[in-house]
Structure formats: C-alpha cells, structure tokens
DRENVEX-10380 format. One record per atom (N, C-alpha, C, CB): x, y, z. Coordinates in steps of 0.1 Angstrom, whole numbers, plus 2048, in hexadecimal, padded with zeros to 3 digits. Last residue first. Glycine has a CB too. Example, Ala and Ser with C-alpha at 12.3 -4.5 7.8 and 13.67 -1.06 7.14 Angstrom:
# residues 2
8807EA847 8897F5847 88180084F 88D7FA839 8847C784E 87B7D384E 8847DF84E 8717D385A 
END
This chain:
# residues 203
5B9C3EC06 5BDC4BC08 5CAC4CC10 5B2C53C10 5B2C26BEC 5B7C29BF9 5BCC37BFA 5C2C1FBFD 595C27BD9 5A3C2BBD9 5A8C2DBE7 5A5C37BD0 580C0CBDB 581C1ABDE 590C1DBDF 57AC1EBEB 570BF5BC6 57BBF8BCE 57DC07BCF 588BF2BC7 557BDEBC3 559BECBC2 565BF0BCC 54CBF4BC6 555BC0BB1 55BBC6BBD 55DBD5BBA 568BBFBC1 541BA6BA5 545BB4BA4 54ABB9BB1 53ABBDB9E 53FB88B93 540B8FBA0 546B9DB9D 549B87BAA 52EB6FB82 535B7CB81 534B83B8E 52FB85B75 52FB4DB77 52CB57B81 534B64B7F 52EB51B90 523B30B68 52AB3DB66 526B46B71 528B43B58 524B0DB62 51FB18B6A 529B24B69 51EB14B79 52CAF5B58 522AFCB51 51DB09B58 516AF3B4E 54DAF8B63 543AEEB5D 539AF6B55 53CAE6B68 550B18B6B 554B0BB70 549B01B6B 556B0AB7F 55BB39B67 553B2EB62 558B21B66 551B2FB52 559B5CB70 55FB4FB71 555B44B6C 563B4BB7F 562B7EB71 559B74B6B 560B66B6B 554B78B5D 563B9BB82 56AB8EB81 560B83B7D 570B89B8F 569BBDB83 560BB2B7F 568BA5B7D 557BB6B73 56CBD9B96 574BCDB91 56ABC2B8F 57FBC9B9C 56ABFBB94 562BEFB95 56BBE3B8F 555BF0B8E 578C15BA9 578C0DB9D 56FC00B9F 587C08B99 57BC37BB4 575C29BB6 576C22BA8 567C2ABBA 588C4DBAE 589C4ABBC 582C3CBBE 581C54BC4 59CC59B93 591C4FB97 593C4BBA6 591C43B8E 5A0C7BB8B 5A6C6EB91 59BC65B96 5B0C71B9B 58BC71B6F 597C6FB78 599C7CB80 5A3C6CB6F 567C6DB70 573C74B6B 57FC71B75 570C83B6A 550C53B68 557C5CB72 563C61B6C 55AC54B7F 544C40B58 545C4EB53 54BC58B5D 537C52B50 537C2DB72 53AC2EB64 539C3CB5F 531C25B5C 543C36B93 539C31B8A 53EC33B7B 52CC39B8C 560C24B89 552C23B8F 54FC31B96 552C18B99 573C18B6D 570C22B77 562C20B7C 571C30B71 57CBF4B6C 576C00B66 573C0BB71 569BFDB5F 589BD5B64 58ABE1B6D 584BEDB65 599BE3B72 583BB3B61 582BC0B5B 581BCBB66 575BC0B52 588B93B59 58DB9CB63 58CBAAB5C 59BB99B68 581B80B45 579B81B50 57DB8BB5B 577B74B56 58AB77B2D 588B86B2E 580B89B3A 580B8BB21 58CB5BB32 597B63B2C 596B72B2D 599B5FB1E 57EB55B53 57DB55B44 588B5EB3E 56FB5AB3F 58CB42B6D 588B50B68 587B4FB59 592B5BB6C 594B2CB7B 587B2BB74 583B39B6F 57DB25B7D 5A4B3BB99 5A3B32B8D 595B33B87 5A6B24B91 5B5B56BA8 5A8B4FBA5 5A9B47B98 59CB59BA4 5D0B5BBAC 5C6B60BB6 5B9B59BB4 5C4B6FBB3 5F0B4FBAB 5E3B4DBA6 5D9B52BB0 5E0B3EBA2 60CB65BAA 604B5CBB2 5F6B5BBAC 603B61BC1 62DB6CBA2 61FB6BB9D 617B61BA5 61EB68B8E 647B82BA9 640B75BAC 632B76BA8 640B72BBC 65AB97BAB 658B8FB9E 652B81BA1 666B8DB97 65CBA8BBF 662B9BBC2 661B92BB5 65BB94BCD 651BBEBB2 65CBBFBBA 664BB2BBD 658BC6BC8 63ABB6BA5 645BB9B9D 652BBBBA5 643BC5B95 624B9DBAA 62CBA7BB3 639BAABAB 62EBA1BC1 607B95B9C 615B96B99 61BBA1BA2 618B9AB8A 5EDB7FB9E 5F2B8BBA4 602B8BBA3 5EFB8CBB4 5D5B73B87 5E1B72B8E 5E5B7FB94 5EDB6CB85 5BAB5EB7D 5BEB6CB81 5CAB6BB8A 5B2B73B89 5BCB49B61 5BCB4BB6F 5C0B59B72 5C5B41B77 5B5B31B47 5B5B3FB4C 5B4B40B5B 5ABB47B44 5C4B19B3B 5BDB19B47 5BDB28B4C 5C2B0FB52 5D4B05B25 5CBB10B25 5C2B0FB32 5C1B0FB19 5F4AFCB32 5E7AF8B2D 5DEB04B2E 5E2AECB36 60DB01B3E 60AB06B30 5FDB02B2A 615B02B27 610AFBB58 614AF1B4E 612AF5B40 60EAE3B50 604B0FB66 612B0EB67 618B04B5D 616B0AB75 5EBB1AB4D 5EFB16B5B 5FEB14B5B 5E8B09B5F 5E3B38B3B 5E7B2AB3C 5EBB27B4A 5F2B27B32 5DCB54B3A 5D4B4AB33 5D7B3CB35 5D4B4EB25 5D8B69B55 5E2B61B4F 5DAB55B48 5ECB5BB59 5CBB89B5B 5C8B7BB58 5D3B74B50 5BBB7AB4F 5D7B9DB76 5D4B9BB68 5D1B8CB66 5DFBA0B5F 5E4BB5B8C 5DABABB8A 5D7BA9B7C 5CEBADB93 602BC0B9B 5FABC0B8F 5F1BB3B8F 602BC0B82 614BD7BAE 60DBCABAE 603BCBBA3 605BC8BBC 633BE7BB2 627BE5BAA 621BD7BAC 62ABE8B9B 644BFFBC5 640BF1BC4 633BF0BBC 63FBEABD2 65CC19BBC 64FC14BC0 64DC05BBD 644C1CBB9 67EC11BBC 674C1BBBF 667C14BC2 672C26BB5 691C00BB1 692C03BC0 688C0DBC4 6A0C09BC2 691C0EB91 695C03B9A 697C08BA8 6A3BFEB95 673C22B8C 681C20B8B 685C14B94 689C2CB8E 652C17B82 65BC1BB8C 66AC19B88 658C15B99 643C24B63 647C19B6C 651C1EB76 64DC0DB64 636C38B7D 632C2DB73 63BC2EB67 623C2FB6F 635C40B9D 63FC40B92 63BC34B89 64EC3EB97 620C53BB1 622C47BA9 62CC49B9E 615C41BA4 62AC64BCF 624C64BC2 628C57BBB 629C70BB9 637C65BE7 629C66BE7 622C67BDA 626C73BEE 652C5FBE9 64EC6CBE5 63FC6FBE4 654C6FBD7 668C4EBFF 65BC4EBF8 657C5DBF5 650C47C01 688C47BFB 680C53C01 673C53BF9 688C60C00 68FC2EBF2 696C34BFD 68FC3FC03 6A3C39BF8 670C1BBEB 67DC21BE8 683C27BF4 67CC2BBDD 64DC22BE6 658C1BBEC 665C22BE8 658C0CBE8 62AC21BE2 636C2ABE3 641C22BEB 632C37BEB 61AC0CBCB 61DC0FBD9 62AC16BDA 61DC02BE2 601C07BB3 60EC0DBB6 60FC11BC4 611C19BAD 5F1BEEBA1 5F1BF6BAD 5FFBFBBB0 5EBBEEBB9 5DFBE6B84 5EDBE8B8A 5EBBF2B96 5F7BEEB80 5CCBCFB74 5CBBDAB7E 5D9BDBB85 5C0BD7B89 5BEBC7B54 5C7BC5B5F 5C6BD1B68 5D6BC4B5A 5ABBCEB40 5AFBBFB42 5B9BBDB4D 5B4BBAB35 5A0BE6B37 59EBE1B45 5A2BD3B48 58FBE3B48 5A6BF1B1F 59CBE6B1F 59ABE0B2D 5A2BDBB16 5B9C05B27 5ABC09B22 5A1BFDB22 5ADC0EB14 5C9BF9B46 5C8BFCB37 5BABFFB33 5CEBF0B2F 5CCC0AB65 5C7BFEB5D 5C7C02B4F 5B9BF9B62 5D8C13B86 5D6C16B78 5D2C09B71 5E2C1CB71 5DDC25BA4 5D9C19B9D 5D7C1DB8F 5CDC13BA3 5F3C32BBF 5EBC33BB2 5E7C25BAD 5F3C3ABA8 5FDC2FBD9 5FDC3CBD3 5F5C3DBC6 60BC40BD0 5FFC1FBF8 5F9C1FBEB 5F9C2DBE6 5EAC19BEC 61FC1BC08 612C22C08 60CC22BFA 613C31C0D 638C11C0B 62EC08C07 620C0EC07 62EBFDC11 643C29C22 647C1EC1A 63BC15C17 652C16C20 639C3CC33 636C3EC25 63AC32C1C 63DC4AC21 652C38C4A 645C3EC48 644C41C39 644C4BC50 668C2AC55 663C26C48 655C2CC45 662C17C48 673C2CC6E 678C35C63 673C32C56 687C35C63 667C18C7C 666C26C81 669C30C76 66EC28C8D 659C01C65 661C05C70 660C13C73 670C01C6C 656BE9C4A 650BF2C53 65ABF5C5F 643BECC59 657BE4C27 65FBE4C34 658BEEC3D 66EBE7C32 63DBD4C15 645BE0C19 64CBDEC26 63BBECC19 62CBC0C0C 63BBBDC0D 643BC9C12 640BB8C01 613BCCC09 615BC2C13 624BBEC16 60EBB5C10 60EBEEC06 614BE2C00 618BD8C0A 620BE6BF7 5EEBFCC11 5FDBFAC12 601BEDC0B 600BF9C21 5D3BFDC0B 5DBC0AC0D 5EAC08C0E 5D6C10C19 5C3BE8C04 5C2BEDC12 5CABF9C15 5C7BE2C1B 5C5BDBBED 5BFBE8BEC 5BDBEEBFA 5B2BE7BE5 5D0BC3BF4 5D9BCCBED 5D3BDABEC 5DBBC7BDF 5BABB7C01 5C6BB9C08 5CFBC4C01 5CEBACC09 5A7BB7BEC 5A4BBFBF8 5B1BC2C00 59ABB9C01 5B2BA4BDB 5B1BB2BD7 5AFBBBBE3 5A5BB4BCD 5B1B8DBEB 5BEB92BE6 5BDBA1BE2 5C3B8ABDA 595B8BBEE 59EB8CBFA 5ABB92BF6 59FB7FC01 58CB87BD4 588B93BDB 591B95BE7 579B92BE0 597B6EBCE 59BB7ABC6 598B86BCE 594B7ABB9 58AB5EBE1 598B5FBE1 59DB6BBDA 59FB52BDC 56FB61BD8 573B66BE5 582B68BE7 56EB5DBF0 571B54BBF 56EB62BC0 572B68BCD 55FB65BBD 576B3ABC8 580B41BC0 57DB50BC0 580B3BBB2 55DB35BD5 56AB34BDD 575B3CBD5 56EB25BDF 54BB37BC1 54AB40BCC 557B41BD4 53FB3DBD5 552B20BB2 553B2EBAC 553B38BB7 548B30BA2 54CB0CBC4 55AB0DBBF 55CB1BBB9 55DB03BB5 530B0FBC6 539B11BD2 547B13BCE 538B05BDC 528B08BAD 526B16BB2 52FB19BBE 517B18BB5 52FAEDBAD 535AF6BA3 534B05BA8 52EAF5B95 520AE2BC2 52EAE1BC2 535AEBBB9 533AD3BBE 506AE8BB8 50AAEEBC4 51AAEEBC5 504AE7BD1 506AD7BA1 504AE6BA0 509AEDBAC 4F6AE9B9D 508ABEBAD 513AC3BA4 512AD2BA2 512ABCB96 4F0ABEBBA 4FCABDBC2 508AC2BB9 4FFAAEBC6 4DDABFBA5 4DEACABAE 4EBAC9BB7 4D2ACABB8 4E4AA5B99 4E6AB1B92 4E6ABDB9B 4DBAB3B88 4DDA91BAD 4EBA93BA8 4EDAA0BA2 4EEA88B9F 4C1A94BB4 4CCA95BBE 4D9A98BB8 4CDA88BC5 4AFA95B9F 4ABA9BBAC 4B7A9DBB5 4A1A91BB3 4BAA8AB89 4B6A98B88 4B3A9EB95 4A9A98B7F 4BFA71B93 4CBA79B8F 4C6A88B8E 4D0A75B81 4A5A68B97 4AEA69BA3 4BAA72B9F 4B3A5BBA8 49CA67B7D 496A70B86 49FA72B92 489A6BB8A 4ADA52B73 4AEA60B6D 4A7A6AB77 4A7A60B60 4A3A3DB83 4B1A42B84 4B3A50B7F 4BBA38B7D 489A3BB79 48BA3EB87 499A43B89 489A31B8F 48EA34B5E 487A40B61 489A44B70 478A3FB5E 49AA1BB62 4A2A26B5C 49CA33B5F 4A3A24B4D 485A0DB6C 491A0FB75 499A1AB6F 499A02B75 474A0CB56 470A13B62 47BA16B6B 465A0AB69 4849FDB44 481A0BB41 47CA13B4D 476A0BB36 4849E5B52 4909ECB50 48E9FAB4C 4989E5B45 4689DEB51 46F9E0B5E 47C9E8B5C 4719D3B65 4669DBB35 45E9E5B3C 4649E9B49 4509E1B3D 4779C5B30 47A9D3B2A 4729DEB31 4769D2B1B 4699B1B3E 4779B5B42 47A9C3B3D 4819ABB3E 4529AFB30 4519B4B3E 45F9B8B42 44C9A8B47 45C9A6B18 4559B3B18 4559B8B26 4479B1B12 46698DB20 46F997B1B 4699A5B1B 473993B0C 44E980B28 459983B32 46398DB2D 461976B35 44197EB0F 43B986B1A 446989B25 43097DB20 45296DB01 45097BAFC 44A984B07 44797BAF0 46795AB18 45B95CB0F 45A96AB0B 44E957B15 489951B18 47E95AB1D 47295AB13 483968B20 497930B1C 49693DB17 48A945B1D 49693DB08 49290DB11 499917B1A 498925B14 4A7913B1C 4798F5B11 480900B0A 48590AB14 475907B01 4738D3B10 4778DEB19 47F8E8B11 4808D9B25 4588C1B03 4658C7B00 4688D3B09 4668CBAF1 4498A4B0F 4498B3B0F 4578B8B0D 4438B9B1D 441889AFC 44A88FB05 44A89EB04 45988AB02 429870AF9 42C87EAF5 435884B00 41F887AF4 42F84FAEF 42D859AFA 431867AF5 436854B06 41D83CAD9 428844ADB 42684EAE6 42C84BACD 41281AAD7 40F828ADC 41C82FADE 407827AE9 40A804ABF 41580AAC6 412818ACA 423809ABE 3F87E7ABC 3F87F5ABA 4027FBAC4 3EA7FBABE 
END
C-alpha cells in the first residue's frame, strides 16, 4: 500500500476579507483628508483671496485720495507759482465709467477748468478701466492716466469690466456737485468685493 503525502499549496495574494478591510481603511483616510481640507486649506485660501482684494482696494483709495487732495502732484511749485496745479473741476460720463480731474496750470492760471485744455494749459488726470494687461490678455484693471505726461499707471487689479462707477452723492443731487460716490467692484477667484469711497470736492 502506497501512502501519498498531502502537500499544502501556498497561495499568494489577498483574501476577500483583507481586501474589504483595506477598502474601508482607505475610505476612512479619504474622509479624514477631506475634513482636514475643509477645516484648514479652504479658509486659508479664502483669507488669502480677501486680503488680496483688500490690498488692491487700498491702493486704489490711496491714489484717489492723493489726486483729490486739491493739487496736481506734478505741478511746479515756487514763490511765483501761486495757483499752479490747483484743483478746479471734475467730470464723468453719464454711465459713470471714468473720472476726470482738472487742475489749473499754464502760464497764468485762471481758476477755471478748460475742457479739453488747450496745449500748455490745464492738467488732466483720468481714472478708467483698461480691459487688457500690458501683453494684451484680458485682465481688467483700474488705471490712472496723466494726460500731461501721457503716462498710465495701474491703480488696482482684479477689477470687473464695469467695476468702476462714479455718481453724484447723495443720489439725485443737483449740480454743481460737491460730493461724489466712487464704487469699485473686484473679483479674485470665487470672491467678490465692492468698496465705496465718498469724495468731497476740494475747495
């Protein structure tokens, strides 16, 4: 009689129970990571976006406050320059999409605004939205144009295409307007912010 020895066969791989346990652990890890993202990463991104918008709004406000201070920053000053660069008027189109500031200048300042100024006369500073960046890519931004020097400077980025609006303040006021409301709307990522500045006509 011949006896045959039973040999145990070694199988490589995972059992069904091990695979199920692995899937459950992976799902639990995914839930923990999603919770961590919701708790830490998303609020951090929101804070960064809001801080960026606030920074751009502050830059725009600082530029407007300087120009609405009563004098043209590029005016020549001296003993015989009384009246040079003095603010004399402001104006905006019916849709409020830009703001032009007129400063008295020229050989003999006359205390009145010349729209448009003759060569060598009043200095004009204009704020408006430029729809593209320096490379021609769509990127609306608020710019400041100094017509005397023909220089354009970016005042604020992330402005919406219609995000700069000038209107009399209070609403329905009659000319001559002594106050205006400047609204600035900006968007960055998924966040939008609107800022309002009440400007008083320099005396």
